[in-house]
N, C-alpha and C positions, 0 to 999 in steps of 0.2 A: 718700662728694660730696656735697653742695648739687643738687638740684638740675635747679636752673633754672643751673648747669656743667657739665653736663651733655646737658643738651641743645641748652645756648649753641656746646659743640663739635659738636653727629654737624647741630643743622644748620652751621655750618657748613665743616665735613667732604665731608658729601654735598653742597654744590650748588657747593662750589671744585671739586669733581673732575669729578663733572659738565658744573662748568664748559669744566674743562680738557678734560678730556675731547670734547667739540666744539667746540671749537677745532679742538684735538692731528686729530683725522680733519676737523677746511675743510680745515688743514696742509697736510694730506700732502693733499685732492683737487689739489693745487694747484704742490704741490713737483711737477719730477719722479721715477721710481724711484731708489732705490740701496740692493745688498741691506746694506751699514752702516742705513741707518733704518732700515729694521726691524724689527731690531734697539734701539734704542732707542724705533722707537716699542710695538712689542712690551712696553716696559718702562717709558713711559712712562700705559700704556693700562693693566695690565697697578695700575699701582701710588693710578690712580683708583678701577678695581673693585674693589681692596683696603679703598679708599678710603671706600670705598661703601658698600658692605656692611660694614663696620666700624661706619657711622659709624651705620644705622636697623639695626646691632643694640644697639646704646650708647643707640642715644633710647629699646626695649623698654627698655633697662636689661638685657642678656646679657652673663653671662663674656670670650662669646666677642665683642664688639662692646669690650672695655678691651681682649681682646689686641690685636683689627684693627685697631683706632681708636690704639696705645701703638706698635705698629709708623707705620704713616701719619705719627702725629709723629714717630717716627722721621726717615724719608724727607724733611722738612720742613725738621727740625733745620738745616744745612749746607748754605750754598751757593759754591760754586767758580767761580775762573776762574782758566782761564791760557788755556799757548798746544796743551798735552792736552789739556783736557778742560773743557764750560761746563758749572754743576749748576747748578738752583737750582728747586722744585720748595714751593704754595701751596698752599693748597688751605684757599681761605676769608680769614682775615688771618694777615698772618705782621708784620713787625716787626724787624729782624732791624738789629744793629751788623758792617760790616764795617773791614777790612783791606784798602788799594786802594795798591798800588805797583807805577808803574813810571820808566822808567829818564831822566826829567824826576824825578818827586815823588814821594810818600807820601799820602793822605785817609784818611782816619777820621770813618766817616758812621752816621747810624740811618737803614735806609728807611723806611717804612710800607708797604703790601702788603692793598686788599681785592678783593676777585675770588678769581682766579687766574694761576699763576704758572708755569710748565712753560718751562726752558728744559735739552735738553740736546745738547751737541757735543760731538765730536772735531777733535782736530788746528781748530784757526784761529789765521790766522794777527794778530800785534801786535794781543792779545788780554789788557791791562797782567791783573797776577800783584797777586787778591786771595782772601777767606776772610774768611765773616761768618755770620754761629750768630743762631738766628729764636727770640729769648725770649721769644714769643708760642707756638711749636713746642712748642717746649723744658719752658712750666709748661703745659701744656696735656700733653706726656709723665711728668712725673711724677703732676702730678693724678692722674689718671689709673691711674699705674703706683700712687700708694694708696690710692689708692679700688679698684681690685682685689686685695692685698696684704688689704683688711678687709671683702671680700666672705665669703659664709660658703662654706663647700665644700663642693660638690654631689657 
């Protein structure tokens, strides 16, 4: 893997996950307590910890950094929105193609995001069905997988 690409992935991953964790902590401070919120927040904080630790180890070119970063990138690939679940996670940079269908119409689009995005909600009313794929995270995951396979066994 290109040294510069590895560093770029690590920087985006660590900075985006740190921003997501800070934003989530800020939101939790102002949201009334709900039991389901504890589990959702725990998942998001765990994803942030995974991305930060993976990014730091990736920066140092460690095998565990590649593995953790692949998992962090995989968590960012799907974007789903429906009345059952809303899920979206982006650390650093994302570009996704999505298809949205509602009772009135449908829409296909390409969206870009710089920074972070964290959405995890259950049972939301009036939400159109939308699915998307984050192609930046998919590309990063594939490049990390190929680089991991090329690393010498230890």
